[in-house]
MMTF fields as JSON, N, C-alpha, C and O atoms, coordinates in Angstrom:
{
  "mmtfVersion": "1.0.0",
  "mmtfProducer": "UNKNOWN",
  "numBonds": 199,
  "numAtoms": 200,
  "numGroups": 50,
  "numChains": 1,
  "numModels": 1,
  "chainsPerModel": [1],
  "groupsPerChain": [50],
  "chainIdList": ["A"],
  "bondAtomList": [4, 2, 8, 6, 12, 10, 16, 14, 20, 18, 24, 22, 28, 26, 32, 30, 36, 34, 40, 38, 44, 42, 48, 46, 52, 50, 56, 54, 60, 58, 64, 62, 68, 66, 72, 70, 76, 74, 80, 78, 84, 82, 88, 86, 92, 90, 96, 94, 100, 98, 104, 102, 108, 106, 112, 110, 116, 114, 120, 118, 124, 122, 128, 126, 132, 130, 136, 134, 140, 138, 144, 142, 148, 146, 152, 150, 156, 154, 160, 158, 164, 162, 168, 166, 172, 170, 176, 174, 180, 178, 184, 182, 188, 186, 192, 190, 196, 194],
  "bondOrderList": [1, 1, 1, 1, 1, 1, 1, 1, 1, 1, 1, 1, 1, 1, 1, 1, 1, 1, 1, 1, 1, 1, 1, 1, 1, 1, 1, 1, 1, 1, 1, 1, 1, 1, 1, 1, 1, 1, 1, 1, 1, 1, 1, 1, 1, 1, 1, 1, 1],
  "groupList": [{"groupName": "MET", "atomNameList": ["N", "CA", "C", "O"], "elementList": ["N", "C", "C", "O"], "formalChargeList": [0, 0, 0, 0], "bondAtomList": [1, 0, 2, 1, 3, 2], "bondOrderList": [1, 1, 2], "singleLetterCode": "M", "chemCompType": "L-PEPTIDE LINKING"}, {"groupName": "THR", "atomNameList": ["N", "CA", "C", "O"], "elementList": ["N", "C", "C", "O"], "formalChargeList": [0, 0, 0, 0], "bondAtomList": [1, 0, 2, 1, 3, 2], "bondOrderList": [1, 1, 2], "singleLetterCode": "T", "chemCompType": "L-PEPTIDE LINKING"}, {"groupName": "LEU", "atomNameList": ["N", "CA", "C", "O"], "elementList": ["N", "C", "C", "O"], "formalChargeList": [0, 0, 0, 0], "bondAtomList": [1, 0, 2, 1, 3, 2], "bondOrderList": [1, 1, 2], "singleLetterCode": "L", "chemCompType": "L-PEPTIDE LINKING"}, {"groupName": "ARG", "atomNameList": ["N", "CA", "C", "O"], "elementList": ["N", "C", "C", "O"], "formalChargeList": [0, 0, 0, 0], "bondAtomList": [1, 0, 2, 1, 3, 2], "bondOrderList": [1, 1, 2], "singleLetterCode": "R", "chemCompType": "L-PEPTIDE LINKING"}, {"groupName": "LYS", "atomNameList": ["N", "CA", "C", "O"], "elementList": ["N", "C", "C", "O"], "formalChargeList": [0, 0, 0, 0], "bondAtomList": [1, 0, 2, 1, 3, 2], "bondOrderList": [1, 1, 2], "singleLetterCode": "K", "chemCompType": "L-PEPTIDE LINKING"}, {"groupName": "GLY", "atomNameList": ["N", "CA", "C", "O"], "elementList": ["N", "C", "C", "O"], "formalChargeList": [0, 0, 0, 0], "bondAtomList": [1, 0, 2, 1, 3, 2], "bondOrderList": [1, 1, 2], "singleLetterCode": "G", "chemCompType": "PEPTIDE LINKING"}, {"groupName": "ASP", "atomNameList": ["N", "CA", "C", "O"], "elementList": ["N", "C", "C", "O"], "formalChargeList": [0, 0, 0, 0], "bondAtomList": [1, 0, 2, 1, 3, 2], "bondOrderList": [1, 1, 2], "singleLetterCode": "D", "chemCompType": "L-PEPTIDE LINKING"}, {"groupName": "GLN", "atomNameList": ["N", "CA", "C", "O"], "elementList": ["N", "C", "C", "O"], "formalChargeList": [0, 0, 0, 0], "bondAtomList": [1, 0, 2, 1, 3, 2], "bondOrderList": [1, 1, 2], "singleLetterCode": "Q", "chemCompType": "L-PEPTIDE LINKING"}, {"groupName": "VAL", "atomNameList": ["N", "CA", "C", "O"], "elementList": ["N", "C", "C", "O"], "formalChargeList": [0, 0, 0, 0], "bondAtomList": [1, 0, 2, 1, 3, 2], "bondOrderList": [1, 1, 2], "singleLetterCode": "V", "chemCompType": "L-PEPTIDE LINKING"}, {"groupName": "SER", "atomNameList": ["N", "CA", "C", "O"], "elementList": ["N", "C", "C", "O"], "formalChargeList": [0, 0, 0, 0], "bondAtomList": [1, 0, 2, 1, 3, 2], "bondOrderList": [1, 1, 2], "singleLetterCode": "S", "chemCompType": "L-PEPTIDE LINKING"}, {"groupName": "HIS", "atomNameList": ["N", "CA", "C", "O"], "elementList": ["N", "C", "C", "O"], "formalChargeList": [0, 0, 0, 0], "bondAtomList": [1, 0, 2, 1, 3, 2], "bondOrderList": [1, 1, 2], "singleLetterCode": "H", "chemCompType": "L-PEPTIDE LINKING"}, {"groupName": "ALA", "atomNameList": ["N", "CA", "C", "O"], "elementList": ["N", "C", "C", "O"], "formalChargeList": [0, 0, 0, 0], "bondAtomList": [1, 0, 2, 1, 3, 2], "bondOrderList": [1, 1, 2], "singleLetterCode": "A", "chemCompType": "L-PEPTIDE LINKING"}, {"groupName": "TYR", "atomNameList": ["N", "CA", "C", "O"], "elementList": ["N", "C", "C", "O"], "formalChargeList": [0, 0, 0, 0], "bondAtomList": [1, 0, 2, 1, 3, 2], "bondOrderList": [1, 1, 2], "singleLetterCode": "Y", "chemCompType": "L-PEPTIDE LINKING"}, {"groupName": "PRO", "atomNameList": ["N", "CA", "C", "O"], "elementList": ["N", "C", "C", "O"], "formalChargeList": [0, 0, 0, 0], "bondAtomList": [1, 0, 2, 1, 3, 2], "bondOrderList": [1, 1, 2], "singleLetterCode": "P", "chemCompType": "L-PEPTIDE LINKING"}, {"groupName": "PHE", "atomNameList": ["N", "CA", "C", "O"], "elementList": ["N", "C", "C", "O"], "formalChargeList": [0, 0, 0, 0], "bondAtomList": [1, 0, 2, 1, 3, 2], "bondOrderList": [1, 1, 2], "singleLetterCode": "F", "chemCompType": "L-PEPTIDE LINKING"}, {"groupName": "GLU", "atomNameList": ["N", "CA", "C", "O"], "elementList": ["N", "C", "C", "O"], "formalChargeList": [0, 0, 0, 0], "bondAtomList": [1, 0, 2, 1, 3, 2], "bondOrderList": [1, 1, 2], "singleLetterCode": "E", "chemCompType": "L-PEPTIDE LINKING"}, {"groupName": "TRP", "atomNameList": ["N", "CA", "C", "O"], "elementList": ["N", "C", "C", "O"], "formalChargeList": [0, 0, 0, 0], "bondAtomList": [1, 0, 2, 1, 3, 2], "bondOrderList": [1, 1, 2], "singleLetterCode": "W", "chemCompType": "L-PEPTIDE LINKING"}],
  "groupTypeList": [0, 1, 2, 3, 4, 5, 6, 7, 8, 9, 10, 11, 11, 12, 5, 8, 5, 1, 8, 8, 0, 8, 6, 6, 13, 1, 11, 8, 8, 3, 14, 6, 9, 5, 2, 7, 15, 8, 2, 2, 9, 6, 2, 16, 9, 3, 1, 1, 11, 2],
  "groupIdList": [1, 2, 3, 4, 5, 6, 7, 8, 9, 10, 11, 12, 13, 14, 15, 16, 17, 18, 19, 20, 21, 22, 23, 24, 25, 26, 27, 28, 29, 30, 31, 32, 33, 34, 35, 36, 37, 38, 39, 40, 41, 42, 43, 44, 45, 46, 47, 48, 49, 50],
  "secStructList": [7, 7, 7, 7, 6, 6, 7, 3, 3, 3, 3, 6, 6, 6, 3, 3, 3, 3, 3, 3, 3, 3, 3, 6, 6, 3, 3, 3, 3, 3, 3, 6, 6, 3, 3, 3, 3, 3, 3, 4, 4, 4, 3, 3, 3, 7, 7, 7, 7, 7],
  "xCoordList": [1.365, 0.225, -0.11, 0.771, -1.378, -1.85, -2.61, -3.595, -2.152, -2.808, -3.447, -2.978, -4.537, -5.231, -5.521, -5.49, -5.799, -6.174, -7.309, -8.293, -7.167, -8.188, -7.955, -8.598, -7.041, -6.752, -6.092, -5.312, -6.41, -5.779, -4.575, -4.647, -3.458, -2.215, -1.565, -1.92, -0.605, 0.217, 1.677, 2.108, 2.428, 3.869, 4.542, 4.02, 5.694, 6.377, 6.701, 6.584, 7.098, 7.492, 6.363, 6.315, 5.451, 4.425, 3.053, 2.195, 2.831, 1.541, 0.548, 0.916, -0.724, -1.813, -2.037, -2.006, -2.268, -2.514, -3.407, -3.805, -3.717, -4.566, -3.771, -3.137, -3.814, -3.088, -3.703, -4.913, -2.841, -3.258, -3.016, -3.864, -1.853, -1.533, -0.442, 0.336, -0.396, 0.619, 1.415, 0.843, 2.738, 3.65, 4.768, 5.841, 4.492, 5.385, 6.838, 7.149, 7.726, 7.686, 7.316, 7.571, 6.717, 6.372, 4.896, 4.186, 4.456, 3.103, 3.179, 4.029, 2.289, 2.131, 0.984, -0.116, 1.246, 0.274, 0.071, 1.031, -1.201, -1.521, -1.57, -2.461, -0.596, -0.546, -0.948, -1.072, -1.154, -1.475, -0.407, -0.71, 0.84, 1.95, 2.092, 2.89, 1.327, 1.399, 1.595, 1.54, 1.827, 2.047, 3.472, 4.423, 3.602, 4.912, 4.931, 3.943, 6.042, 6.25, 7.067, 8.183, 6.508, 7.143, 7.18, 6.376, 8.118, 8.199, 7.001, 6.579, 6.462, 5.342, 5.725, 4.896, 6.987, 7.442, 7.456, 7.552, 7.361, 7.336, 5.92, 5.742, 4.917, 3.521, 2.832, 3.154, 1.871, 1.027, -0.407, -0.831, -1.15, -2.555, -3.362, -3.14, -4.308, -5.192, -6.516, -7.42, -6.637, -7.867, -7.972, -6.996, -9.174, -9.397, -10.314, -11.218, -10.087, -10.937, -12.283, -12.37, -13.331, -14.678, -14.999, -16.093],
  "yCoordList": [-7.572, -6.926, -7.692, -7.995, -7.994, -8.65, -7.644, -7.058, -7.451, -6.516, -7.272, -8.334, -6.697, -7.269, -6.175, -4.988, -6.58, -5.652, -4.764, -5.251, -3.456, -2.499, -1.849, -0.848, -2.398, -1.798, -0.44, -0.235, 0.482, 1.802, 1.756, 1.223, 2.327, 2.332, 3.708, 4.545, 3.916, 5.129, 4.732, 3.686, 5.587, 5.396, 6.728, 7.785, 6.682, 7.91, 8.834, 10.052, 8.294, 9.135, 9.418, 10.498, 8.46, 8.567, 8.992, 9.37, 8.937, 9.337, 8.19, 7.034, 8.531, 7.551, 6.919, 7.595, 5.594, 4.89, 3.684, 3.373, 3.006, 1.822, 0.639, 0.737, -0.476, -1.677, -2.251, -2.459, -2.5, -3.111, -4.617, -5.402, -5.019, -6.432, -6.594, -5.675, -7.779, -8.092, -9.301, -10.313, -9.18, -10.264, -10.222, -9.67, -10.821, -10.767, -10.904, -11.883, -10.014, -8.986, -7.586, -6.604, -7.481, -6.165, -6.078, -7.083, -4.856, -4.607, -3.544, -2.654, -3.649, -2.598, -1.726, -2.215, -0.433, 0.495, 1.665, 2.206, 2.053, 3.219, 4.452, 4.59, 5.343, 6.612, 7.715, 7.459, 8.936, 10.064, 10.253, 10.685, 9.929, 10.111, 8.963, 9.054, 7.881, 6.732, 5.438, 5.416, 4.344, 3.038, 2.927, 3.366, 2.326, 2.084, 0.687, 0.255, -0.023, -1.282, -0.954, -0.445, -1.247, -0.87, -2.069, -2.994, -2.035, -3.09, -3.014, -1.926, -4.164, -4.197, -3.548, -2.915, -3.713, -3.143, -1.616, -0.997, -0.997, 0.466, 1.037, 2.245, 0.174, 0.604, 0.557, -0.271, 1.469, 1.481, 1.361, 2.068, 0.467, 0.28, 1.49, 2.044, 1.912, 3.047, 2.578, 3.386, 1.283, 0.738, 1.151, 1.108, 1.551, 1.933, 0.918, 0.379, 0.665, -0.257, 0.386, 1.588, -0.424, 0.074, -0.046, 0.326],
  "zCoordList": [8.966, 8.335, 7.053, 6.248, 6.882, 5.675, 4.824, 5.273, 3.607, 2.701, 1.554, 1.144, 1.043, -0.111, -1.124, -0.799, -2.343, -3.397, -2.907, -2.35, -3.12, -2.725, -1.373, -1.058, -0.558, 0.747, 0.567, -0.363, 1.461, 1.464, 2.392, 3.5, 1.921, 2.691, 2.622, 1.792, 3.517, 3.501, 3.348, 3.835, 2.662, 2.476, 2.784, 2.43, 3.438, 3.862, 2.686, 2.821, 1.554, 0.419, -0.558, -1.148, -0.739, -1.782, -1.274, -2.071, 0.03, 0.593, 0.632, 0.839, 0.428, 0.514, -0.846, -1.874, -0.839, -2.087, -1.877, -0.754, -2.981, -2.973, -3.52, -4.57, -2.796, -3.198, -4.477, -4.565, -5.463, -6.724, -6.67, -7.093, -6.148, -5.983, -4.94, -4.686, -4.339, -3.336, -3.826, -4.231, -3.784, -4.131, -3.095, -3.337, -1.934, -0.778, -1.221, -1.899, -0.893, 0.145, -0.344, 0.354, -1.534, -2.056, -2.414, -2.452, -2.674, -3.166, -4.254, -4.213, -5.215, -6.21, -5.729, -5.472, -5.609, -5.035, -5.99, -6.539, -6.182, -7.012, -6.107, -5.269, -6.293, -5.587, -6.559, -7.757, -6.068, -6.947, -8.021, -9.133, -7.688, -8.62, -9.618, -10.551, -9.433, -10.325, -9.56, -8.331, -10.306, -9.695, -9.171, -9.817, -7.979, -7.384, -6.785, -6.191, -6.935, -6.221, -4.982, -5.08, -3.82, -2.557, -1.612, -1.727, -0.688, 0.324, 1.261, 1.653, 1.616, 2.561, 3.889, 4.543, 4.276, 5.553, 5.544, 6.604, 4.362, 4.246, 4.189, 4.036, 4.312, 4.219, 5.575, 6.427, 5.759, 6.939, 6.467, 5.553, 7.089, 6.735, 7.154, 8.23, 6.302, 6.606, 7.203, 7.418, 7.471, 8.047, 9.503, 10.253, 9.888, 11.274, 11.939, 11.3, 13.191, 13.943, 14.222, 14.472, 14.178, 14.468, 15.933, 16.357]
}
């Protein structure tokens, strides 16, 4: 999965968030609870196919 700044993602513990930056193998994501640095492998893309 390739993520970019602004992408919407889901995380099992933090819920839905927006990618702030990616620094493989992690990403900084803004969740309702605040900023978190999480492993890319723990994220699911919220993008839907058209």
